C-alpha positions, 0 to 999 in steps of 0.5 A, a space after each residue: 544368422 541368429 535363430 531363437 528357440 521359440 519352442 522352449 527357452 527363447 534363447 538365441 543361437 547362431 548358425 554357421 555355414 560349414 559347406 554349401 547348403 549345410 549349416 551348424 548350430 553354434 555354441 551348443 549347450 553341453 547337455 541338451 536334455 533340458 531342451 527336449 524336456 517340455 510338454 509341447 515336444 510332441 515327438 516324445 509325448 503321447 498327449 496331443 493338445 490343440 490344433 497342432 497336436 491334432 494335425 500331428 496325429 493325422 499326419 503321423 497315421 498317414 506317415 506310418 502308411 507311407 513309411 511301410 510302403 517304402 520299406 516294402 518297395 525297397 527292401 526284401 520280404 520280411 526285413 529286420 528293421 531298426 528305427 534309430 531315434 524312434 521316440 515313443 515307439 509308435 511307428 515300431 509298434 505299428 510295424 510290430 503289429 504287422 509282424 515285422 522284426 523290429 528294434 528301436 533306439 532312443 536316447 531320451 529316457 522318458 521316450 525310451 521308457 514309454 516305448 519299452 512299455 509297448 513290448 518293443 526291444 529298445 536300446 539307449 546305447 548304440 553299442 548294445 545293438 547287436 546283429 545286422 538289419 535289412 532296413 535302418 530308418 532315421 526319421 527327422 533324427 539326423 539333424 539332432 546328431 552332433 557326430 554324424 560321422 560316427 553315427 553313419 559309419 556305425 549304422 552302415 556296419 549294422 546294415 546287411 548286404 543290400 540293406 537300405 538306410 532311410 533318412 528324413 530331414 527338413 530342407 532349409 531351401 524350401 519355400 516355407 523356410 523362405 516365407 518364415 525366415 527366422 520364424 521357420 519352425 524346422 530350424 528348431 535350435 538347439 535341438 537341430 544341430 545340423 540344417 541341410 539342403 536337399 543337395 547337401 544331405 545327398 552329398 554328405 551321405 554319399 561320401 560314406 559309399 552309400 548309393 542314393 536310390 530315391 528321394 521322396 517328398 513329405 507333403 504334410 511337413 510344409 503344412 505342419 511346419 507352417 502352422 507352428 511357424 505362424 504360432 511363433 509369429 503370433 499369427 493364425 493356423 489358417 494362414 499357416 495351412 494356406 502357406 503350407 499348401 502354397 509351399 507344396 504347389 511351389 515345390 511341384 515345380 522346384 522339387 524342393 519340399 519342406 522335408 524329403 525322405 532319402 533312400 540309400 543302399 549299402 554298396 557291396 
């Protein structure tokens, strides 16, 4: 299967099936930084424009509330939180204002600098992260990381006993992925190195002796991704919204959502 980088360069990249439900982007550029350096890459850009930007802002505010509730439900009181791949640090800033102990990791220089200006403790090198955490979050981050083995082993060492790892990734077996096929915005090559199904993500992380506690849907992802996918197809946003809603209705039956949040616990 070949997928085009619709968001930026228009280059094509081949996907290779490496195991059941898991694909990897092939022929990755040695330096991916230029592929993140464009105005519309809004997870690293605080200026939101147009309907996609407005939808993103609304969804982001709701997601902060949902993420906080997950931390409250599955972690201890007053947990220490590391947000790995925190972008411009908006979620960390939200937690910081609620008096949580937080640190962030972001390798992209521009985003890291923006987050640092919010008086957040930031890292750009995993080896500079000292101490242990009760909660480590990777919200739409794992799919960007080429060496998953090194990352998960490193983060597991930084979890306290009974600490939780919260991971959110897109699901290429979702209904919206099947509707849009090669235009599905969550392929996002080459920025997305890995492409998971629900079961392949669970299998992968459990192989590191992390226990699956819960899986939650990300309702708004189908709508947002469908709007962006329509843009790639030269379609319209209304159709994207309708397809996103349809994908969610379908997922009520199949439990295969556009994206999922997975909560794993460190086994003692």
